[in-house]
N, CA, C, O and the ligand as a Tripos MOL2 file, in Angstrom:
@<TRIPOS>MOLECULE
protein
  277   275    70     0     0
PROTEIN
NO_CHARGES

@<TRIPOS>ATOM
      1 N          25.7970    0.6970   12.3880 N.3       1 MET1
      2 CA         24.7890    0.4880   13.4260 C.3       1 MET1
      3 C          23.5150   -0.0930   12.8080 C.2       1 MET1
      4 O          23.0300    0.3870   11.7830 O.2       1 MET1
      5 N          23.0010   -1.1080   13.4370 N.am      2 VAL2
      6 CA         21.7830   -1.7450   12.9360 C.3       2 VAL2
      7 C          20.5760   -0.9800   13.4540 C.2       2 VAL2
      8 O          20.4180   -0.7540   14.6540 O.2       2 VAL2
      9 N          19.7510   -0.5980   12.5300 N.am      3 ARG3
     10 CA         18.5550    0.1480   12.9090 C.3       3 ARG3
     11 C          17.3040   -0.6710   12.6220 C.2       3 ARG3
     12 O          17.2600   -1.4940   11.7080 O.2       3 ARG3
     13 N          16.3100   -0.4150   13.4250 N.am      4 ARG4
     14 CA         15.0150   -1.0330   13.1810 C.3       4 ARG4
     15 C          13.9920    0.0750   12.9830 C.2       4 ARG4
     16 O          13.9040    1.0250   13.7610 O.2       4 ARG4
     17 N          13.2490   -0.0780   11.9450 N.am      5 GLU5
     18 CA         12.3070    0.9610   11.5740 C.3       5 GLU5
     19 C          10.9980    0.3080   11.1650 C.2       5 GLU5
     20 O          10.9750   -0.6940   10.4510 O.2       5 GLU5
     21 N           9.9250    0.8940   11.6300 N.am      6 LYS6
     22 CA          8.6250    0.3880   11.2090 C.3       6 LYS6
     23 C           8.1730    1.1850    9.9990 C.2       6 LYS6
     24 O           8.1190    2.4150   10.0290 O.2       6 LYS6
     25 N           7.8540    0.4740    8.9480 N.am      7 CYS7
     26 CA          7.4420    1.1460    7.7260 C.3       7 CYS7
     27 C           6.1120    1.8520    7.9500 C.2       7 CYS7
     28 O           5.1290    1.2160    8.3300 O.2       7 CYS7
     29 N           6.0740    3.1700    7.7150 N.am      8 PRO8
     30 CA          4.8250    3.9040    7.9380 C.3       8 PRO8
     31 C           3.7750    3.5710    6.8890 C.2       8 PRO8
     32 O           2.5860    3.8310    7.0780 O.2       8 PRO8
     33 N           4.2160    3.0060    5.8050 N.am      9 SER9
     34 CA          3.3020    2.7270    4.7070 C.3       9 SER9
     35 C           2.5670    1.3980    4.8710 C.2       9 SER9
     36 O           1.3460    1.3470    4.7250 O.2       9 SER9
     37 N           3.2970    0.3250    5.1710 N.am     10 CYS10
     38 CA          2.6530   -0.9860    5.2610 C.3      10 CYS10
     39 C           2.7470   -1.5980    6.6570 C.2      10 CYS10
     40 O           2.1140   -2.6180    6.9310 O.2      10 CYS10
     41 N           3.5290   -0.9860    7.5370 N.am     11 GLY11
     42 CA          3.5940   -1.4700    8.9100 C.3      11 GLY11
     43 C           4.6000   -2.5760    9.1550 C.2      11 GLY11
     44 O           4.6640   -3.1180   10.2580 O.2      11 GLY11
     45 N           5.3970   -2.9270    8.1320 N.am     12 ALA12
     46 CA          6.4020   -3.9770    8.3070 C.3      12 ALA12
     47 C           7.5500   -3.4820    9.1740 C.2      12 ALA12
     48 O           7.9630   -2.3260    9.0790 O.2      12 ALA12
     49 N           8.0540   -4.3600   10.0100 N.am     13 LEU13
     50 CA          9.2130   -4.0160   10.8260 C.3      13 LEU13
     51 C          10.4680   -4.3900   10.0480 C.2      13 LEU13
     52 O          10.7060   -5.5600    9.7500 O.2      13 LEU13
     53 N          11.2580   -3.3870    9.7290 N.am     14 CYS14
     54 CA         12.4340   -3.5930    8.8810 C.3      14 CYS14
     55 C          13.7090   -3.3380    9.6670 C.2      14 CYS14
     56 O          13.7490   -2.5080   10.5750 O.2      14 CYS14
     57 N          14.7480   -4.0730    9.2920 N.am     15 GLU15
     58 CA         16.0470   -3.9120    9.9290 C.3      15 GLU15
     59 C          17.0860   -3.6490    8.8500 C.2      15 GLU15
     60 O          17.1090   -4.3220    7.8200 O.2      15 GLU15
     61 N          17.9430   -2.6680    9.0930 N.am     16 TYR16
     62 CA         19.0100   -2.4020    8.1380 C.3      16 TYR16
     63 C          20.2270   -1.8680    8.8620 C.2      16 TYR16
     64 O          20.1470   -1.3440    9.9730 O.2      16 TYR16
     65 N          21.3500   -2.0220    8.1940 N.am     17 ASP17
     66 CA         22.6200   -1.6160    8.7870 C.3      17 ASP17
     67 C          23.1220   -0.3790    8.0460 C.2      17 ASP17
     68 O          23.3750   -0.4330    6.8430 O.2      17 ASP17
     69 N          23.2630    0.7160    8.7530 N.am     18 ASP18
     70 CA         23.6340    1.9620    8.0820 C.3      18 ASP18
     71 C          25.0930    2.3530    8.3310 C.2      18 ASP18
     72 O          25.4950    3.4780    8.0320 O.2      18 ASP18
     73 N          25.8680    1.4430    8.8670 N.am     19 ARG19
     74 CA         27.2660    1.7960    9.1320 C.3      19 ARG19
     75 C          28.0750    1.7910    7.8260 C.2      19 ARG19
     76 O          27.6880    1.1750    6.8330 O.2      19 ARG19
     77 N          29.1570    2.4680    7.8620 N.am     20 SER20
     78 CA         30.0160    2.5610    6.7060 C.3      20 SER20
     79 C          31.3360    1.8660    7.0170 C.2      20 SER20
     80 O          31.9230    2.0730    8.0790 O.2      20 SER20
     81 N          31.7960    1.0430    6.0830 N.am     21 VAL21
     82 CA         33.0080    0.2690    6.3300 C.3      21 VAL21
     83 C          34.2520    1.0510    5.9300 C.2      21 VAL21
     84 O          35.2440    1.0840    6.6580 O.2      21 VAL21
     85 N          34.1840    1.6740    4.7710 N.am     22 TRP22
     86 CA         35.3340    2.3940    4.2490 C.3      22 TRP22
     87 C          35.1210    3.8880    4.3490 C.2      22 TRP22
     88 O          34.0010    4.3850    4.2350 O.2      22 TRP22
     89 N          36.2030    4.5830    4.5610 N.am     23 GLU23
     90 CA         36.1450    6.0330    4.4730 C.3      23 GLU23
     91 C          36.1660    6.4250    3.0030 C.2      23 GLU23
     92 O          36.8660    5.8210    2.1910 O.2      23 GLU23
     93 N          35.4130    7.4120    2.6910 N.am     24 GLY24
     94 CA         35.3570    7.8640    1.3090 C.3      24 GLY24
     95 C          34.5300    6.9430    0.4410 C.2      24 GLY24
     96 O          34.0300    5.9170    0.9020 O.2      24 GLY24
     97 N          34.3920    7.3080   -0.7960 N.am     25 ASN25
     98 CA         33.6530    6.4950   -1.7550 C.3      25 ASN25
     99 C          32.2030    6.2720   -1.3430 C.2      25 ASN25
    100 O          31.5890    5.2710   -1.7110 O.2      25 ASN25
    101 N          31.6700    7.2050   -0.5830 N.am     26 ARG26
    102 CA         30.3020    7.0260   -0.0990 C.3      26 ARG26
    103 C          29.3020    7.7010   -1.0250 C.2      26 ARG26
    104 O          29.5760    8.6970   -1.6940 O.2      26 ARG26
    105 N          28.1550    7.1040   -1.0180 N.am     27 GLU27
    106 CA         27.0630    7.6750   -1.7950 C.3      27 GLU27
    107 C          25.7990    7.6210   -0.9730 C.2      27 GLU27
    108 O          25.6890    6.8860    0.0070 O.2      27 GLU27
    109 N          24.8560    8.4230   -1.4050 N.am     28 ARG28
    110 CA         23.5570    8.3550   -0.7480 C.3      28 ARG28
    111 C          22.8000    7.1350   -1.2440 C.2      28 ARG28
    112 O          22.5580    6.9880   -2.4420 O.2      28 ARG28
    113 N          22.4370    6.2850   -0.3410 N.am     29 GLU29
    114 CA         21.6910    5.0830   -0.7040 C.3      29 GLU29
    115 C          20.3180    5.1230   -0.0390 C.2      29 GLU29
    116 O          20.1690    5.5270    1.1140 O.2      29 GLU29
    117 N          19.3370    4.6960   -0.8000 N.am     30 GLU30
    118 CA         17.9860    4.6560   -0.2620 C.3      30 GLU30
    119 C          17.7100    3.2810    0.3400 C.2      30 GLU30
    120 O          17.8870    2.2520   -0.3100 O.2      30 GLU30
    121 N          17.2830    3.2910    1.5680 N.am     31 PHE31
    122 CA         16.8940    2.0400    2.2170 C.3      31 PHE31
    123 C          15.3770    1.9260    2.1090 C.2      31 PHE31
    124 O          14.6230    2.6500    2.7590 O.2      31 PHE31
    125 N          14.9700    0.9980    1.2710 N.am     32 LYS32
    126 CA         13.5380    0.8670    0.9920 C.3      32 LYS32
    127 C          12.9340   -0.3450    1.6740 C.2      32 LYS32
    128 O          13.5850   -1.3730    1.8560 O.2      32 LYS32
    129 N          11.6950   -0.2000    2.0390 N.am     33 CYS33
    130 CA         10.9270   -1.3210    2.5730 C.3      33 CYS33
    131 C          10.7770   -2.3770    1.4870 C.2      33 CYS33
    132 O          10.2620   -2.0810    0.4090 O.2      33 CYS33
    133 N          11.2230   -3.6230    1.7570 N.am     34 PRO34
    134 CA         11.1370   -4.6690    0.7390 C.3      34 PRO34
    135 C           9.6950   -5.0600    0.4190 C.2      34 PRO34
    136 O           9.4120   -5.6340   -0.6320 O.2      34 PRO34
    137 N           8.8100   -4.7470    1.3230 N.am     35 GLU35
    138 CA          7.4180   -5.1320    1.1390 C.3      35 GLU35
    139 C           6.6720   -4.1920    0.1950 C.2      35 GLU35
    140 O           5.9000   -4.6410   -0.6520 O.2      35 GLU35
    141 N           6.9000   -2.9030    0.3390 N.am     36 CYS36
    142 CA          6.1010   -1.9610   -0.4370 C.3      36 CYS36
    143 C           6.9370   -0.9210   -1.1730 C.2      36 CYS36
    144 O           6.4070   -0.1730   -1.9940 O.2      36 CYS36
    145 N           8.2330   -0.8650   -0.8900 N.am     37 GLY37
    146 CA          9.0910    0.0540   -1.6140 C.3      37 GLY37
    147 C           9.1670    1.4600   -1.0370 C.2      37 GLY37
    148 O           9.7850    2.3450   -1.6280 O.2      37 GLY37
    149 N           8.5460    1.6620    0.1070 N.am     38 TYR38
    150 CA          8.6020    2.9560    0.7640 C.3      38 TYR38
    151 C          10.0380    3.2360    1.2180 C.2      38 TYR38
    152 O          10.6980    2.3620    1.7800 O.2      38 TYR38
    153 N          10.5150    4.4550    0.9710 N.am     39 VAL39
    154 CA         11.8800    4.7980    1.3690 C.3      39 VAL39
    155 C          11.9010    5.1130    2.8680 C.2      39 VAL39
    156 O          11.3910    6.1380    3.3200 O.2      39 VAL39
    157 N          12.5100    4.1940    3.6180 N.am     40 LEU40
    158 CA         12.5670    4.3380    5.0720 C.3      40 LEU40
    159 C          13.5940    5.3760    5.4870 C.2      40 LEU40
    160 O          13.3800    6.1320    6.4340 O.2      40 LEU40
    161 N          14.7060    5.4080    4.7740 N.am     41 ASP41
    162 CA         15.7910    6.2850    5.1660 C.3      41 ASP41
    163 C          16.7480    6.4570    3.9940 C.2      41 ASP41
    164 O          16.8720    5.5830    3.1370 O.2      41 ASP41
    165 N          17.4090    7.5850    3.9760 N.am     42 VAL42
    166 CA         18.4750    7.7840    2.9960 C.3      42 VAL42
    167 C          19.7610    7.9620    3.7890 C.2      42 VAL42
    168 O          19.8960    8.8890    4.5870 O.2      42 VAL42
    169 N          20.7060    7.0490    3.5520 N.am     43 VAL43
    170 CA         21.9150    7.0020    4.3590 C.3      43 VAL43
    171 C          23.1440    7.2440    3.4850 C.2      43 VAL43
    172 O          23.2480    6.7390    2.3680 O.2      43 VAL43
    173 N          24.0580    8.0230    4.0260 N.am     44 PHE44
    174 CA         25.3170    8.2850    3.3330 C.3      44 PHE44
    175 C          26.2820    7.1690    3.6970 C.2      44 PHE44
    176 O          26.8850    7.1820    4.7700 O.2      44 PHE44
    177 N          26.4240    6.2030    2.7970 N.am     45 THR45
    178 CA         27.1910    5.0060    3.1240 C.3      45 THR45
    179 C          27.8660    4.4370    1.8860 C.2      45 THR45
    180 O          27.5040    4.7790    0.7600 O.2      45 THR45
    181 N          28.8340    3.5820    2.0940 N.am     46 ASP46
    182 CA         29.4470    2.8870    0.9640 C.3      46 ASP46
    183 C          28.8790    1.4810    0.8080 C.2      46 ASP46
    184 O          29.3050    0.7210   -0.0610 O.2      46 ASP46
    185 N          27.9230    1.1490    1.6520 N.am     47 GLN47
    186 CA         27.3400   -0.1930    1.5810 C.3      47 GLN47
    187 C          26.1930   -0.2380    0.5980 C.2      47 GLN47
    188 O          25.5980    0.7860    0.2630 O.2      47 GLN47
    189 N          25.8920   -1.4330    0.1420 N.am     48 LEU48
    190 CA         24.6870   -1.6110   -0.6410 C.3      48 LEU48
    191 C          23.5190   -1.6570    0.3330 C.2      48 LEU48
    192 O          23.5660   -2.3500    1.3500 O.2      48 LEU48
    193 N          22.4790   -0.9130    0.0090 N.am     49 PRO49
    194 CA         21.3480   -0.9080    0.9400 C.3      49 PRO49
    195 C          20.6540   -2.2620    0.9790 C.2      49 PRO49
    196 O          20.1120   -2.7320   -0.0210 O.2      49 PRO49
    197 N          20.6820   -2.8670    2.1410 N.am     50 HIS50
    198 CA         20.0210   -4.1570    2.2940 C.3      50 HIS50
    199 C          19.0790   -4.0820    3.4860 C.2      50 HIS50
    200 O          19.5050   -3.9190    4.6290 O.2      50 HIS50
    201 N          17.7960   -4.2050    3.1960 N.am     51 VAL51
    202 CA         16.7860   -4.1290    4.2480 C.3      51 VAL51
    203 C          16.1490   -5.4930    4.4250 C.2      51 VAL51
    204 O          15.7650   -6.1490    3.4560 O.2      51 VAL51
    205 N          16.0460   -5.9030    5.6630 N.am     52 ARG52
    206 CA         15.4850   -7.2070    5.9930 C.3      52 ARG52
    207 C          14.1590   -6.9880    6.7130 C.2      52 ARG52
    208 O          14.0450   -6.1300    7.5880 O.2      52 ARG52
    209 N          13.1670   -7.7730    6.3320 N.am     53 VAL53
    210 CA         11.8810   -7.6710    7.0140 C.3      53 VAL53
    211 C          11.8720   -8.6120    8.2020 C.2      53 VAL53
    212 O          12.0450   -9.8210    8.0430 O.2      53 VAL53
    213 N          11.6730   -8.0690    9.3820 N.am     54 ILE54
    214 CA         11.6170   -8.8920   10.5870 C.3      54 ILE54
    215 C          10.1880   -9.3670   10.8210 C.2      54 ILE54
    216 O           9.9340  -10.5160   11.1850 O.2      54 ILE54
    217 N           9.2850   -8.4480   10.6010 N.am     55 GLU55
    218 CA          7.8870   -8.7790   10.8200 C.3      55 GLU55
    219 C           7.0630   -8.1620    9.7050 C.2      55 GLU55
    220 O           7.1870   -6.9720    9.4140 O.2      55 GLU55
    221 N           6.2430   -8.9560    9.0970 N.am     56 LYS56
    222 CA          5.4420   -8.4420    7.9900 C.3      56 LYS56
    223 C           4.4060   -7.4540    8.4890 C.2      56 LYS56
    224 O           3.9040   -7.5440    9.6100 O.2      56 LYS56
    225 N           4.1100   -6.5160    7.6200 N.am     57 GLY57
    226 CA          3.1550   -5.4800    7.9830 C.3      57 GLY57
    227 C           1.7300   -5.9880    8.0470 C.2      57 GLY57
    228 O           1.3680   -6.9760    7.4080 O.2      57 GLY57
    229 N           0.9400   -5.2960    8.8240 N.am     58 THR58
    230 CA         -0.4580   -5.6910    8.9620 C.3      58 THR58
    231 C          -1.3610   -4.8420    8.0790 C.2      58 THR58
    232 O          -2.4870   -5.2240    7.7590 O.2      58 THR58
    233 N          -0.8440   -3.6940    7.6990 N.am     59 LYS59
    234 CA         -1.6330   -2.8290    6.8270 C.3      59 LYS59
    235 C          -1.6580   -3.4190    5.4300 C.2      59 LYS59
    236 O          -0.6410   -3.8860    4.9180 O.2      59 LYS59
    237 N          -2.8090   -3.3920    4.8340 N.am     60 LYS60
    238 CA         -2.9210   -3.9550    3.4970 C.3      60 LYS60
    239 C          -2.8290   -2.8750    2.4440 C.2      60 LYS60
    240 O          -3.3330   -1.7620    2.6000 O.2      60 LYS60
    241 N          -2.1640   -3.2490    1.3640 N.am     61 GLN61
    242 CA         -2.0770   -2.3400    0.2270 C.3      61 GLN61
    243 C          -3.2340   -2.6800   -0.7040 C.2      61 GLN61
    244 O          -3.3010   -3.7660   -1.2800 O.2      61 GLN61
    245 N          -4.1290   -1.7310   -0.8290 N.am     62 ASN62
    246 CA         -5.3140   -1.9990   -1.6490 C.3      62 ASN62
    247 C          -5.0690   -1.6880   -3.1120 C.2      62 ASN62
    248 O          -5.6640   -0.7830   -3.6970 O.2      62 ASN62
    249 N          -4.1600   -2.4850   -3.6800 N.am     63 LYS63
    250 CA         -3.8010   -2.2520   -5.0670 C.3      63 LYS63
    251 C          -4.9210   -2.6500   -6.0170 C.2      63 LYS63
    252 O          -5.1400   -2.0090   -7.0450 O.2      63 LYS63
    253 N          -5.6270   -3.7210   -5.6550 N.am     64 GLU64
    254 CA         -6.6040   -4.2610   -6.5850 C.3      64 GLU64
    255 C          -7.9990   -3.7110   -6.3980 C.2      64 GLU64
    256 O          -8.8620   -3.8800   -7.2590 O.2      64 GLU64
    257 N          -8.2190   -3.0610   -5.2860 N.am     65 SER65
    258 CA         -9.5760   -2.5910   -5.0240 C.3      65 SER65
    259 C          -9.7750   -1.1230   -5.3980 C.2      65 SER65
    260 O         -10.7750   -0.5100   -5.0250 O.2      65 SER65
    261 N          -8.8330   -0.5760   -6.1230 N.am     66 VAL66
    262 CA         -8.9800    0.8190   -6.5390 C.3      66 VAL66
    263 C         -10.1200    0.9230   -7.5510 C.2      66 VAL66
    264 O         -10.1630    0.1850   -8.5360 O.2      66 VAL66
    265 N         -11.0150    1.8240   -7.2990 N.am     67 GLY67
    266 CA        -12.1360    2.0160   -8.2070 C.3      67 GLY67
    267 C         -13.3310    1.1240   -7.8780 C.2      67 GLY67
    268 O         -14.3610    1.1650   -8.5510 O.2      67 GLY67
    269 N         -13.1740    0.3330   -6.8460 N.am     68 ASN68
    270 CA        -14.2800   -0.5260   -6.4140 C.3      68 ASN68
    271 C         -15.3120    0.2740   -5.6300 C.2      68 ASN68
    272 O         -14.9710    1.1110   -4.7930 O.2      68 ASN68
    273 N         -16.5600    0.0030   -5.9160 N.am     69 GLU69
    274 CA        -17.5870    0.7100   -5.1540 C.3      69 GLU69
    275 C         -18.5410   -0.2780   -4.5040 C.2      69 GLU69
    276 O         -19.4780    0.1290   -3.8180 O.2      69 GLU69
    277 ZN          6.4460   -1.0190    3.6840 Zn       70 ZN70
@<TRIPOS>BOND
     1     1     2 1
     2     2     3 1
     3     3     4 2
     4     3     5 am
     5     5     6 1
     6     6     7 1
     7     7     8 2
     8     7     9 am
     9     9    10 1
    10    10    11 1
    11    11    12 2
    12    11    13 am
    13    13    14 1
    14    14    15 1
    15    15    16 2
    16    15    17 am
    17    17    18 1
    18    18    19 1
    19    19    20 2
    20    19    21 am
    21    21    22 1
    22    22    23 1
    23    23    24 2
    24    23    25 am
    25    25    26 1
    26    26    27 1
    27    27    28 2
    28    27    29 am
    29    29    30 1
    30    30    31 1
    31    31    32 2
    32    31    33 am
    33    33    34 1
    34    34    35 1
    35    35    36 2
    36    35    37 am
    37    37    38 1
    38    38    39 1
    39    39    40 2
    40    39    41 am
    41    41    42 1
    42    42    43 1
    43    43    44 2
    44    43    45 am
    45    45    46 1
    46    46    47 1
    47    47    48 2
    48    47    49 am
    49    49    50 1
    50    50    51 1
    51    51    52 2
    52    51    53 am
    53    53    54 1
    54    54    55 1
    55    55    56 2
    56    55    57 am
    57    57    58 1
    58    58    59 1
    59    59    60 2
    60    59    61 am
    61    61    62 1
    62    62    63 1
    63    63    64 2
    64    63    65 am
    65    65    66 1
    66    66    67 1
    67    67    68 2
    68    67    69 am
    69    69    70 1
    70    70    71 1
    71    71    72 2
    72    71    73 am
    73    73    74 1
    74    74    75 1
    75    75    76 2
    76    75    77 am
    77    77    78 1
    78    78    79 1
    79    79    80 2
    80    79    81 am
    81    81    82 1
    82    82    83 1
    83    83    84 2
    84    83    85 am
    85    85    86 1
    86    86    87 1
    87    87    88 2
    88    87    89 am
    89    89    90 1
    90    90    91 1
    91    91    92 2
    92    91    93 am
    93    93    94 1
    94    94    95 1
    95    95    96 2
    96    95    97 am
    97    97    98 1
    98    98    99 1
    99    99   100 2
   100    99   101 am
   101   101   102 1
   102   102   103 1
   103   103   104 2
   104   103   105 am
   105   105   106 1
   106   106   107 1
   107   107   108 2
   108   107   109 am
   109   109   110 1
   110   110   111 1
   111   111   112 2
   112   111   113 am
   113   113   114 1
   114   114   115 1
   115   115   116 2
   116   115   117 am
   117   117   118 1
   118   118   119 1
   119   119   120 2
   120   119   121 am
   121   121   122 1
   122   122   123 1
   123   123   124 2
   124   123   125 am
   125   125   126 1
   126   126   127 1
   127   127   128 2
   128   127   129 am
   129   129   130 1
   130   130   131 1
   131   131   132 2
   132   131   133 am
   133   133   134 1
   134   134   135 1
   135   135   136 2
   136   135   137 am
   137   137   138 1
   138   138   139 1
   139   139   140 2
   140   139   141 am
   141   141   142 1
   142   142   143 1
   143   143   144 2
   144   143   145 am
   145   145   146 1
   146   146   147 1
   147   147   148 2
   148   147   149 am
   149   149   150 1
   150   150   151 1
   151   151   152 2
   152   151   153 am
   153   153   154 1
   154   154   155 1
   155   155   156 2
   156   155   157 am
   157   157   158 1
   158   158   159 1
   159   159   160 2
   160   159   161 am
   161   161   162 1
   162   162   163 1
   163   163   164 2
   164   163   165 am
   165   165   166 1
   166   166   167 1
   167   167   168 2
   168   167   169 am
   169   169   170 1
   170   170   171 1
   171   171   172 2
   172   171   173 am
   173   173   174 1
   174   174   175 1
   175   175   176 2
   176   175   177 am
   177   177   178 1
   178   178   179 1
   179   179   180 2
   180   179   181 am
   181   181   182 1
   182   182   183 1
   183   183   184 2
   184   183   185 am
   185   185   186 1
   186   186   187 1
   187   187   188 2
   188   187   189 am
   189   189   190 1
   190   190   191 1
   191   191   192 2
   192   191   193 am
   193   193   194 1
   194   194   195 1
   195   195   196 2
   196   195   197 am
   197   197   198 1
   198   198   199 1
   199   199   200 2
   200   199   201 am
   201   201   202 1
   202   202   203 1
   203   203   204 2
   204   203   205 am
   205   205   206 1
   206   206   207 1
   207   207   208 2
   208   207   209 am
   209   209   210 1
   210   210   211 1
   211   211   212 2
   212   211   213 am
   213   213   214 1
   214   214   215 1
   215   215   216 2
   216   215   217 am
   217   217   218 1
   218   218   219 1
   219   219   220 2
   220   219   221 am
   221   221   222 1
   222   222   223 1
   223   223   224 2
   224   223   225 am
   225   225   226 1
   226   226   227 1
   227   227   228 2
   228   227   229 am
   229   229   230 1
   230   230   231 1
   231   231   232 2
   232   231   233 am
   233   233   234 1
   234   234   235 1
   235   235   236 2
   236   235   237 am
   237   237   238 1
   238   238   239 1
   239   239   240 2
   240   239   241 am
   241   241   242 1
   242   242   243 1
   243   243   244 2
   244   243   245 am
   245   245   246 1
   246   246   247 1
   247   247   248 2
   248   247   249 am
   249   249   250 1
   250   250   251 1
   251   251   252 2
   252   251   253 am
   253   253   254 1
   254   254   255 1
   255   255   256 2
   256   255   257 am
   257   257   258 1
   258   258   259 1
   259   259   260 2
   260   259   261 am
   261   261   262 1
   262   262   263 1
   263   263   264 2
   264   263   265 am
   265   265   266 1
   266   266   267 1
   267   267   268 2
   268   267   269 am
   269   269   270 1
   270   270   271 1
   271   271   272 2
   272   271   273 am
   273   273   274 1
   274   274   275 1
   275   275   276 2
@<TRIPOS>SUBSTRUCTURE
     1 MET1         2 RESIDUE 1 A MET
     2 VAL2         6 RESIDUE 1 A VAL
     3 ARG3        10 RESIDUE 1 A ARG
     4 ARG4        14 RESIDUE 1 A ARG
     5 GLU5        18 RESIDUE 1 A GLU
     6 LYS6        22 RESIDUE 1 A LYS
     7 CYS7        26 RESIDUE 1 A CYS
     8 PRO8        30 RESIDUE 1 A PRO
     9 SER9        34 RESIDUE 1 A SER
    10 CYS10       38 RESIDUE 1 A CYS
    11 GLY11       42 RESIDUE 1 A GLY
    12 ALA12       46 RESIDUE 1 A ALA
    13 LEU13       50 RESIDUE 1 A LEU
    14 CYS14       54 RESIDUE 1 A CYS
    15 GLU15       58 RESIDUE 1 A GLU
    16 TYR16       62 RESIDUE 1 A TYR
    17 ASP17       66 RESIDUE 1 A ASP
    18 ASP18       70 RESIDUE 1 A ASP
    19 ARG19       74 RESIDUE 1 A ARG
    20 SER20       78 RESIDUE 1 A SER
    21 VAL21       82 RESIDUE 1 A VAL
    22 TRP22       86 RESIDUE 1 A TRP
    23 GLU23       90 RESIDUE 1 A GLU
    24 GLY24       94 RESIDUE 1 A GLY
    25 ASN25       98 RESIDUE 1 A ASN
    26 ARG26      102 RESIDUE 1 A ARG
    27 GLU27      106 RESIDUE 1 A GLU
    28 ARG28      110 RESIDUE 1 A ARG
    29 GLU29      114 RESIDUE 1 A GLU
    30 GLU30      118 RESIDUE 1 A GLU
    31 PHE31      122 RESIDUE 1 A PHE
    32 LYS32      126 RESIDUE 1 A LYS
    33 CYS33      130 RESIDUE 1 A CYS
    34 PRO34      134 RESIDUE 1 A PRO
    35 GLU35      138 RESIDUE 1 A GLU
    36 CYS36      142 RESIDUE 1 A CYS
    37 GLY37      146 RESIDUE 1 A GLY
    38 TYR38      150 RESIDUE 1 A TYR
    39 VAL39      154 RESIDUE 1 A VAL
    40 LEU40      158 RESIDUE 1 A LEU
    41 ASP41      162 RESIDUE 1 A ASP
    42 VAL42      166 RESIDUE 1 A VAL
    43 VAL43      170 RESIDUE 1 A VAL
    44 PHE44      174 RESIDUE 1 A PHE
    45 THR45      178 RESIDUE 1 A THR
    46 ASP46      182 RESIDUE 1 A ASP
    47 GLN47      186 RESIDUE 1 A GLN
    48 LEU48      190 RESIDUE 1 A LEU
    49 PRO49      194 RESIDUE 1 A PRO
    50 HIS50      198 RESIDUE 1 A HIS
    51 VAL51      202 RESIDUE 1 A VAL
    52 ARG52      206 RESIDUE 1 A ARG
    53 VAL53      210 RESIDUE 1 A VAL
    54 ILE54      214 RESIDUE 1 A ILE
    55 GLU55      218 RESIDUE 1 A GLU
    56 LYS56      222 RESIDUE 1 A LYS
    57 GLY57      226 RESIDUE 1 A GLY
    58 THR58      230 RESIDUE 1 A THR
    59 LYS59      234 RESIDUE 1 A LYS
    60 LYS60      238 RESIDUE 1 A LYS
    61 GLN61      242 RESIDUE 1 A GLN
    62 ASN62      246 RESIDUE 1 A ASN
    63 LYS63      250 RESIDUE 1 A LYS
    64 GLU64      254 RESIDUE 1 A GLU
    65 SER65      258 RESIDUE 1 A SER
    66 VAL66      262 RESIDUE 1 A VAL
    67 GLY67      266 RESIDUE 1 A GLY
    68 ASN68      270 RESIDUE 1 A ASN
    69 GLU69      274 RESIDUE 1 A GLU
    70 ZN70       277 GROUP 0 **** ****
């Protein structure tokens, strides 16, 4: 099933498929936001976690302004 999730960290709209093709051989896979690396979901699946960004987030990551006054 294809799910759409909005990343709570950066606001990007992400789409991923959490269905499993094969029975057995499943592992817990982390579906991470490609924009910021936030773990959107942990799914028990045999697929490789592939997350697609549909819409880029509007929230900015203030990586460079840390310590700025
Ligand atoms: Zn994100």
